[in-house]
C-alpha positions as CSV (number, residue, x, y, z in Angstrom):
1,M,-162.4,-4.3,45.5
2,T,-158.6,-2.8,46.2
3,T,-158.4,0.3,48.5
4,P,-156.0,3.0,47.2
5,Y,-152.9,3.3,49.5
6,A,-153.9,6.3,48.9
7,E,-156.7,6.1,51.6
8,R,-154.5,4.4,54.2
9,P,-152.9,7.6,56.0
10,A,-151.4,5.6,59.2
11,L,-149.3,3.5,56.2
12,S,-148.5,6.4,54.1
13,H,-146.5,9.8,54.1
14,R,-148.2,11.3,51.3
15,T,-152.2,11.4,50.7
16,G,-154.1,12.8,48.5
17,A,-155.4,11.8,45.2
18,V,-153.1,8.7,43.5
19,G,-152.6,10.3,39.8
20,E,-150.8,8.7,36.7
21,G,-147.8,6.3,37.0
22,G,-148.8,6.2,41.1
23,E,-147.8,9.3,42.0
24,P,-149.9,10.7,44.9
25,S,-150.8,14.2,43.3
26,A,-151.4,15.9,47.6
27,Y,-148.4,15.2,50.2
28,R,-149.6,15.4,54.2
29,A,-146.9,15.8,56.4
30,V,-146.7,12.4,58.2
31,D,-143.5,11.7,59.4
32,P,-141.3,9.0,57.7
33,T,-139.8,7.6,60.7
34,E,-143.6,7.6,62.7
35,L,-145.2,5.4,59.8
36,V,-142.2,3.3,59.3
37,T,-142.1,3.1,63.1
38,R,-145.9,1.7,64.0
39,A,-145.7,-0.5,61.1
40,V,-142.5,-2.5,62.4
41,G,-144.1,-2.1,65.6
42,L,-147.6,-3.7,64.6
43,A,-145.4,-6.2,62.9
44,R,-143.5,-7.0,66.3
45,E,-146.5,-7.8,67.6
46,T,-147.8,-10.2,65.2
47,Q,-144.7,-12.1,64.4
48,R,-145.6,-13.8,67.3
49,W,-148.8,-15.5,66.7
50,W,-148.1,-16.4,62.9
51,A,-144.2,-18.2,64.5
52,S,-146.8,-19.7,67.4
53,I,-148.9,-21.3,64.5
54,G,-146.5,-23.5,63.3
55,F,-145.3,-24.2,59.3
56,A,-148.9,-26.7,58.8
57,G,-150.7,-23.4,60.3
58,R,-148.4,-20.7,57.9
59,R,-149.3,-23.3,54.9
60,H,-152.8,-23.1,55.2
61,L,-153.5,-19.5,55.2
62,L,-150.3,-18.9,52.7
63,D,-152.4,-21.7,50.2
64,R,-155.3,-19.4,51.4
65,W,-153.7,-16.2,50.4
66,R,-152.2,-17.9,46.6
67,Q,-155.5,-18.3,45.7
68,E,-156.6,-14.9,46.1
69,L,-153.2,-14.3,44.5
70,T,-153.9,-16.7,41.8
71,D,-158.1,-15.6,41.7
72,G,-157.2,-11.6,41.5
73,M,-154.1,-12.2,38.7
74,E,-156.1,-10.4,35.3
75,D,-156.7,-7.8,38.4
76,L,-153.4,-7.4,39.6
77,A,-152.2,-8.2,35.7
78,A,-153.6,-4.6,35.0
79,V,-152.3,-2.6,38.4
80,V,-149.3,-3.4,37.2
81,R,-149.4,-2.5,33.6
82,E,-151.0,0.7,34.7
83,E,-148.1,2.0,36.9
84,T,-145.2,-0.3,34.4
85,G,-146.5,0.4,31.4
86,K,-145.0,-3.5,30.7
87,P,-147.7,-5.6,27.8
88,H,-150.1,-7.4,30.0
89,G,-148.9,-10.8,29.2
90,D,-145.1,-10.3,30.9
91,A,-147.9,-8.8,34.1
92,M,-149.2,-12.0,34.3
93,L,-145.8,-14.5,33.2
94,E,-144.5,-12.1,36.7
95,I,-147.3,-12.9,38.9
96,G,-147.4,-16.7,37.7
97,L,-144.2,-17.3,38.8
98,A,-144.6,-15.7,41.6
99,V,-147.4,-18.0,42.9
100,E,-145.1,-20.6,41.7
101,H,-142.6,-19.8,44.3
102,L,-144.6,-18.8,46.9
103,A,-146.2,-22.4,46.5
104,W,-143.2,-24.0,46.9
105,A,-141.9,-21.9,49.9
106,A,-144.9,-22.8,52.1
107,R,-144.9,-26.2,50.7
108,K,-140.9,-26.9,51.2
109,A,-140.3,-24.6,54.7
110,P,-140.9,-27.6,57.3
111,K,-138.4,-29.9,55.5
112,V,-136.0,-27.0,55.0
113,L,-135.9,-25.3,58.5
114,G,-137.7,-27.7,60.5
115,R,-135.7,-29.8,64.0
116,R,-133.9,-32.2,62.6
117,R,-130.7,-34.7,63.9
118,V,-127.4,-34.4,63.3
119,G,-124.8,-37.1,64.1
120,S,-122.2,-36.9,66.8
121,T,-117.9,-38.0,67.4
122,L,-116.0,-40.3,69.0
123,L,-115.1,-37.8,71.5
124,A,-118.8,-36.5,71.3
125,A,-120.4,-39.5,71.5
126,H,-122.3,-38.6,75.0
127,L,-124.1,-35.7,73.2
128,A,-127.4,-35.5,71.0
129,A,-127.2,-32.8,68.6
130,T,-130.1,-31.4,67.0
131,V,-130.4,-28.4,64.2
132,E,-133.5,-26.3,63.3
133,Y,-134.3,-22.8,61.6
134,L,-136.0,-20.2,63.9
135,P,-137.3,-16.8,62.2
136,Q,-135.5,-14.2,62.4
137,G,-138.6,-11.8,63.6
138,V,-139.3,-9.1,61.6
139,I,-138.2,-8.9,57.5
140,G,-138.0,-5.4,55.5
141,V,-138.5,-5.7,52.1
142,I,-137.5,-2.9,49.9
143,G,-138.3,-4.2,46.4
144,P,-138.1,-2.5,42.8
145,W,-140.4,-1.2,40.2
146,N,-139.5,-3.2,37.1
147,Y,-140.7,-6.6,38.6
148,P,-143.4,-5.2,41.3
149,V,-144.8,-8.4,42.0
150,F,-142.2,-11.3,40.8
151,T,-139.2,-9.7,42.4
152,P,-140.2,-9.1,46.1
153,M,-142.5,-11.7,46.4
154,G,-139.2,-13.2,46.5
155,S,-138.2,-12.2,50.2
156,I,-142.0,-11.9,51.3
157,G,-142.9,-15.0,50.2
158,Y,-139.9,-16.7,51.7
159,A,-140.0,-15.0,54.9
160,L,-143.7,-15.6,55.6
161,A,-143.2,-19.0,55.4
162,G,-140.4,-19.5,58.2
163,G,-142.0,-17.9,60.1
164,N,-141.1,-13.9,60.2
165,T,-143.6,-10.4,59.5
166,V,-143.1,-8.4,57.0
167,V,-142.9,-4.8,56.6
168,F,-142.8,-3.7,52.4
169,K,-141.4,-0.3,50.7
170,P,-142.4,-1.0,47.1
171,S,-141.1,1.6,44.4
172,E,-142.5,5.1,44.6
173,L,-143.5,3.9,40.9
174,T,-145.1,1.3,42.0
175,P,-147.5,1.8,45.3
176,R,-150.3,0.6,44.3
177,T,-148.9,-2.7,43.1
178,G,-147.2,-3.1,46.8
179,Q,-151.0,-2.7,48.0
180,W,-152.8,-4.9,46.1
181,L,-150.8,-7.3,47.5
182,A,-150.7,-6.1,51.2
183,D,-154.7,-6.4,50.7
184,S,-155.1,-9.5,49.2
185,F,-152.9,-10.8,52.2
186,E,-155.5,-9.4,54.2
187,R,-158.5,-10.6,52.8
188,A,-156.9,-13.9,52.9
189,V,-155.4,-13.8,56.5
190,G,-157.2,-11.4,57.8
191,S,-153.6,-10.2,60.2
192,P,-151.2,-7.8,59.3
193,C,-148.4,-9.9,59.2
194,L,-147.3,-8.3,55.7
195,Q,-148.0,-4.5,55.9
196,V,-147.0,-2.0,53.5
197,V,-145.0,1.5,53.6
198,Q,-145.3,4.2,51.1
199,G,-142.8,6.5,50.1
200,E,-139.4,7.6,48.9
201,A,-136.0,7.4,49.7
202,Q,-136.7,8.7,53.4
203,V,-139.0,5.8,53.8
204,G,-137.0,3.6,52.9
205,E,-134.0,5.1,55.0
206,A,-136.7,5.0,58.2
207,L,-136.8,1.3,57.3
208,C,-133.5,0.6,57.6
209,R,-133.0,2.3,61.2
210,S,-136.0,0.9,62.4
211,G,-135.0,-2.0,63.9
212,V,-136.2,-4.7,61.9
213,D,-134.1,-8.3,62.2
214,K,-133.3,-7.6,58.5
215,L,-133.8,-6.0,55.1
216,G,-133.7,-7.4,52.1
217,F,-133.7,-4.9,49.1
218,T,-133.4,-4.9,45.4
219,G,-132.4,-1.7,43.0
220,S,-128.9,-0.4,41.4
221,S,-125.9,-1.3,43.0
222,A,-125.3,2.3,44.1
223,T,-128.3,2.6,46.3
224,A,-127.6,-1.0,48.0
225,K,-124.7,0.7,49.0
226,K,-126.3,3.3,50.2
227,V,-129.1,0.7,52.1
228,M,-125.5,-1.1,53.3
229,A,-124.2,2.1,55.1
230,T,-127.6,3.0,56.5
231,C,-128.1,-0.6,58.0
232,A,-124.8,-0.9,59.3
233,E,-125.6,1.6,61.4
234,T,-127.7,-0.8,64.0
235,L,-126.0,-3.8,62.7
236,T,-129.0,-4.9,60.4
237,P,-128.2,-7.5,58.4
238,V,-129.2,-6.8,54.5
239,L,-130.1,-9.3,51.4
240,I,-128.7,-7.2,48.5
241,E,-130.0,-7.8,44.9
242,G,-127.9,-5.4,42.6
243,G,-127.7,-4.8,39.3
244,G,-126.3,-7.0,36.2
245,K,-124.5,-6.5,32.9
246,D,-125.2,-10.4,32.2
247,A,-123.8,-12.0,28.9
248,L,-124.9,-14.5,26.7
249,I,-122.2,-17.0,25.1
250,V,-122.8,-18.7,22.3
251,D,-120.4,-22.3,21.4
252,E,-118.9,-22.9,17.8
253,D,-121.9,-25.9,18.3
254,A,-124.8,-23.9,19.9
255,D,-128.0,-24.0,17.8
256,V,-127.5,-20.5,16.7
257,E,-131.5,-19.6,15.9
258,A,-132.5,-20.8,19.7
259,A,-129.2,-18.8,20.7
260,A,-130.5,-15.2,18.9
261,Q,-134.0,-15.6,20.2
262,A,-132.9,-16.2,23.8
263,A,-131.2,-13.2,23.5
264,V,-133.7,-10.7,21.8
265,W,-135.6,-12.4,24.8
266,G,-133.7,-11.8,27.3
267,G,-132.2,-8.4,26.3
268,L,-135.7,-6.3,24.4
269,S,-138.2,-8.2,27.0
270,N,-139.7,-5.7,29.8
271,A,-137.8,-3.2,27.6
272,G,-134.3,-4.7,28.9
273,Q,-135.6,-3.0,32.5
274,T,-134.0,-6.9,33.8
275,C,-131.6,-7.0,36.5
276,I,-131.3,-11.0,34.8
277,G,-131.6,-9.7,31.1
278,V,-129.1,-10.4,28.6
279,E,-127.1,-7.4,28.3
280,R,-124.1,-8.5,26.3
281,V,-123.7,-11.7,23.5
282,L,-120.3,-12.9,23.6
283,A,-120.2,-15.4,20.4
284,H,-117.7,-17.4,19.2
285,T,-115.8,-16.5,15.5
286,A,-117.0,-19.8,14.0
287,V,-120.8,-18.4,14.4
288,Y,-120.5,-14.9,14.8
289,D,-121.9,-13.9,11.5
290,E,-125.1,-16.0,11.7
291,V,-125.7,-15.2,15.5
292,V,-125.9,-11.1,14.6
293,A,-127.9,-12.2,11.5
294,A,-130.3,-14.0,13.3
295,I,-130.4,-11.7,16.5
296,V,-130.7,-8.6,13.6
297,R,-134.0,-10.9,11.9
298,Q,-135.7,-11.6,15.2
299,A,-135.3,-7.7,16.9
300,S,-136.1,-5.9,13.8
301,A,-140.0,-7.6,14.4
302,V,-139.9,-6.1,17.8
303,R,-142.2,-3.3,18.5
304,A,-142.1,-0.6,21.5
305,G,-146.1,0.7,21.5
306,L,-148.6,1.6,24.2
307,D,-151.3,-0.6,22.2
308,D,-152.3,-3.8,23.2
309,S,-150.0,-5.1,20.2
310,A,-146.8,-4.0,21.2
311,D,-143.9,-5.9,22.3
312,L,-142.7,-4.0,25.1
313,G,-143.6,-1.0,27.2
314,P,-142.3,2.1,27.7
315,I,-139.1,3.1,29.7
316,T,-140.7,2.8,33.2
317,L,-138.4,5.6,34.9
318,P,-138.2,8.5,33.2
319,K,-134.1,9.2,33.9
320,Q,-132.6,6.3,32.7
321,V,-133.6,7.1,29.1
322,R,-130.6,9.4,29.2
323,I,-128.6,6.5,30.1
324,I,-129.8,4.7,27.2
325,H,-129.1,7.2,24.9
326,D,-126.0,8.2,26.3
327,Q,-124.2,5.2,26.6
328,V,-125.6,3.9,23.0
329,A,-124.6,7.4,21.8
330,E,-120.9,7.6,22.8
331,A,-120.2,3.7,21.5
332,V,-121.2,4.8,18.3
333,A,-119.3,8.0,18.6
334,D,-116.7,5.9,18.4
335,G,-116.7,3.3,16.1
336,A,-120.1,0.9,17.1
337,R,-122.8,-0.1,14.3
338,A,-126.6,0.0,15.1
339,V,-127.3,-2.9,13.3
340,V,-130.7,-2.2,14.8
341,G,-132.1,0.8,15.5
342,A,-130.1,4.0,16.4
343,P,-130.2,6.4,19.7
344,A,-133.4,6.7,20.6
345,S,-133.8,11.3,21.3
346,T,-134.6,12.2,24.6
347,D,-136.4,15.8,23.7
348,G,-139.2,16.4,26.2
349,V,-137.9,13.5,28.9
350,G,-138.3,14.5,32.5
351,P,-138.8,13.8,35.4
352,D,-142.1,14.4,35.1
353,S,-143.0,12.8,31.8
354,A,-145.6,11.0,31.5
355,L,-145.8,7.0,30.8
356,T,-147.8,6.9,28.1
357,D,-144.8,10.5,26.7
358,P,-144.1,8.6,23.4
359,A,-140.5,9.4,23.7
360,R,-140.5,6.9,26.8
361,L,-141.1,4.4,24.4
362,L,-137.4,2.8,23.4
363,Q,-137.3,0.8,20.2
364,P,-134.8,-2.2,20.4
365,V,-131.3,-1.5,19.4
366,V,-128.6,-3.9,18.8
367,L,-124.7,-2.9,18.5
368,V,-122.0,-4.9,17.1
369,D,-118.1,-3.4,16.5
370,I,-118.1,-1.9,19.8
371,P,-114.7,-0.3,21.5
372,E,-113.3,-2.1,24.0
373,G,-113.6,-0.1,27.0
374,A,-117.1,1.8,26.3
375,R,-119.4,2.1,29.0
376,I,-121.7,0.2,27.3
377,Q,-120.1,-3.1,27.8
378,T,-119.1,-2.7,31.2
379,E,-121.8,-0.5,32.8
380,E,-125.8,-1.5,33.4
381,T,-127.7,-0.3,30.5
382,F,-130.9,-1.1,31.8
383,G,-133.3,-0.5,28.1
384,P,-133.7,-2.7,25.0
385,V,-130.6,-2.7,24.0
386,I,-128.3,-5.8,22.7
387,T,-124.3,-6.0,22.2
388,V,-122.9,-8.4,20.5
389,E,-118.8,-9.3,19.7
390,R,-117.2,-11.8,18.5
391,V,-114.8,-13.7,20.6
392,A,-112.3,-15.9,19.2
393,D,-112.5,-19.4,21.4
394,M,-114.6,-20.0,24.9
395,D,-112.0,-19.1,27.0
396,A,-111.8,-15.7,25.9
397,A,-115.8,-15.6,26.3
398,V,-115.8,-17.0,30.0
399,A,-112.6,-14.0,30.3
400,A,-115.5,-11.3,28.9
401,A,-117.8,-12.2,30.6
402,N,-115.9,-11.8,33.9
403,A,-114.3,-8.8,33.3
404,V,-117.4,-6.7,34.5
405,D,-117.9,-5.9,38.4
406,Y,-121.3,-7.6,37.7
407,G,-121.9,-10.9,38.6
408,L,-125.7,-11.5,38.4
409,G,-127.0,-14.0,35.7
410,G,-125.7,-15.2,32.7
411,A,-126.6,-17.5,29.4
412,V,-124.6,-19.9,27.9
413,F,-125.5,-22.0,24.4
414,S,-123.8,-25.0,23.9
415,R,-124.6,-28.3,22.2
416,R,-121.6,-30.2,24.1
417,N,-119.8,-27.8,26.8
418,G,-122.6,-25.9,28.1
419,P,-122.6,-27.0,32.0
420,E,-119.0,-26.4,31.7
421,I,-118.5,-23.1,30.7
422,A,-121.2,-22.0,33.0
423,R,-119.6,-23.5,36.1
424,R,-116.5,-20.8,34.7
425,V,-118.4,-18.1,34.6
426,R,-118.4,-15.9,37.2
427,S,-122.4,-15.5,38.7
428,G,-124.7,-16.3,40.9
429,M,-127.3,-18.2,38.3
430,T,-126.5,-19.5,34.5
431,S,-128.6,-20.8,32.4
432,V,-127.6,-23.6,29.8
433,N,-129.6,-23.8,26.1
434,N,-132.1,-21.5,27.7
435,V,-132.5,-17.6,29.3
436,I,-133.4,-17.1,32.9
437,G,-134.5,-20.3,33.2
438,F,-133.1,-20.4,37.1
439,A,-136.0,-17.5,37.7
440,G,-138.1,-20.4,37.1
441,L,-137.5,-22.9,39.5
442,P,-138.2,-22.2,42.6
443,E,-135.6,-25.3,44.1
444,L,-133.1,-23.0,42.6
445,P,-131.3,-19.8,45.4
446,F,-131.4,-16.6,43.6
447,G,-128.7,-13.7,43.4
448,G,-125.1,-12.5,42.9
449,V,-122.0,-11.9,43.4
450,G,-119.5,-8.5,43.2
451,G,-121.4,-5.9,42.3
452,S,-124.4,-7.6,41.9
453,G,-124.5,-8.4,46.1
454,F,-124.7,-11.4,48.3
455,G,-127.5,-13.5,49.9
456,R,-130.1,-15.4,47.7
457,I,-134.1,-15.3,47.8
458,H,-135.6,-18.7,46.2
459,G,-135.2,-21.9,46.8
460,A,-133.8,-23.7,50.7
461,D,-130.9,-20.9,50.8
462,G,-133.9,-18.8,50.8
463,L,-135.5,-19.9,53.3
464,R,-132.7,-20.1,55.6
465,E,-131.7,-16.4,54.6
466,F,-134.6,-15.0,57.1
467,C,-134.3,-17.7,59.7
468,Y,-131.3,-18.1,61.9
469,A,-129.5,-21.2,63.2
470,K,-130.9,-22.8,66.3
471,S,-127.9,-25.9,67.7
472,V,-128.5,-27.4,70.3
473,A,-126.7,-30.3,72.0
474,R,-128.5,-32.5,74.7
475,Q,-125.9,-34.2,77.2
476,R,-127.2,-37.9,77.1
477,F,-125.0,-39.5,79.4
478,T,-122.3,-38.8,81.9
479,P,-118.4,-39.2,79.9
480,P,-115.8,-41.7,81.7
481,V,-112.7,-38.3,80.3
482,S,-114.8,-34.6,81.1
483,M,-112.6,-31.9,79.7
484,T,-115.5,-29.6,80.6
485,N,-114.4,-28.7,84.0
486,F,-111.7,-27.5,87.1
487,Q,-111.8,-30.8,88.4
488,R,-109.7,-32.4,86.1
489,R,-105.9,-34.0,86.5
490,A,-103.2,-34.4,84.1
491,R,-104.3,-38.1,83.5
492,V,-107.0,-37.0,81.8
493,D,-105.3,-34.3,79.9
494,G,-103.1,-37.1,78.5
495,I,-106.0,-40.1,77.9
496,F,-108.0,-37.2,76.2
497,A,-104.4,-36.2,74.0
498,S,-103.9,-40.1,73.3
499,A,-107.2,-40.6,72.0
500,V,-106.9,-37.4,69.7
501,T,-103.6,-38.5,68.2
502,L,-105.0,-41.8,67.8
503,L,-108.2,-40.6,65.5
504,H,-106.3,-37.7,63.6
505,G,-102.6,-38.2,64.4
506,T,-99.7,-39.9,61.9
507,R,-100.5,-43.6,62.0
508,P,-96.8,-45.6,63.2
509,W,-97.4,-47.1,60.0
510,Q,-97.0,-44.1,57.9
511,R,-94.1,-42.6,59.3
């Protein structure tokens, strides 16, 4: 049985009974800075032991945690559903993917991070060199509410596998999910290498200033800028995964039904609250009408509700309802057509609106004929809305996909030219003839460019993200010509210059 976070005052600046949506019903004056300082201090003490047990020791314990997570999937999925409203199956999916990534990180860490020899050069033949990647120390992680297990685990699991300890601040909307993860780690490992600090923005701000060795943040691009500014005060490096406005491109030779299915799943799953979800479809004019018809047919069968048979849950963040409504309403007022759904009413959806409020259930919307420059084409919507745009060719499609500040994910459907088109899309990740496939492959780095952030989780890049390169050059023998002393004479300088010229200069026969 897990312990509700409110019963752990040492780890929360707010205590009391946990109400609907994970919100505490009472407050206790625990200073956020004091709270975070204690957690980081304990994590720093524990990190020395965690690093000392080596890759094999950490893999053994992380495998135990993986088994604990797997055995408790149903329980954890129920908590995720209670806090976010997403369907149970979707919660299970993100937990399963998180377990896959944890297994990969623990298994691959020695090969990716372990010490290895590197080559020398003729000028430095007297030196033998090695490089390895050592843990940075204590990693702070600020997680999101939309995927409260899968997303933060991309930082937590990889950081732990690299020998770091972690202080994790889950979203204030999903506190029990975050605590469940920490409790399961404690049961499996019996050491506070993963700690959770609960609270709102003040706790996140305190974590940024706490002296952690690196901070990983997932959230809106606007909040990411504030996190970066705060971390800059102490030169704390950051990893940022911001928002997205991802496009799915459909070429004229694409499998239209498969593309439409991918667009509907990528755009509507989790009620559209997916940073790597499909917000825009860019269809070649030759297949545009077919694509629209297929998306309309499939999206019309998708239903938001609170019952177990619903495809989509509610909008988890109450204020997002207004953002979604305004973007859709503005586009329609300016000439866009809703071929599925319509702008939803925001009546009664205030900041204290309950997760079970029917007004937070937004049914799917598909828009066409969107006017150029509409906000819904340039700003993140983060709701169950898909726009479909006609493009003349793939050059126009790529230009449209790249015409936003974001650059997180995307997809391309084409039988012949998928990989070529995908390379031209300015994003950190692109799927070809599938949607969001890159998220499920532990070997692939995950992250964006531009307004979507920088740094990578997952894969070898994700392991190295939380470590620093340690280079060692050892002298094997005394070189016949040494340049690194004050005793060298002009003759030595001449020999060195001649050697460089011989190795790298223009050959006489090339003149």
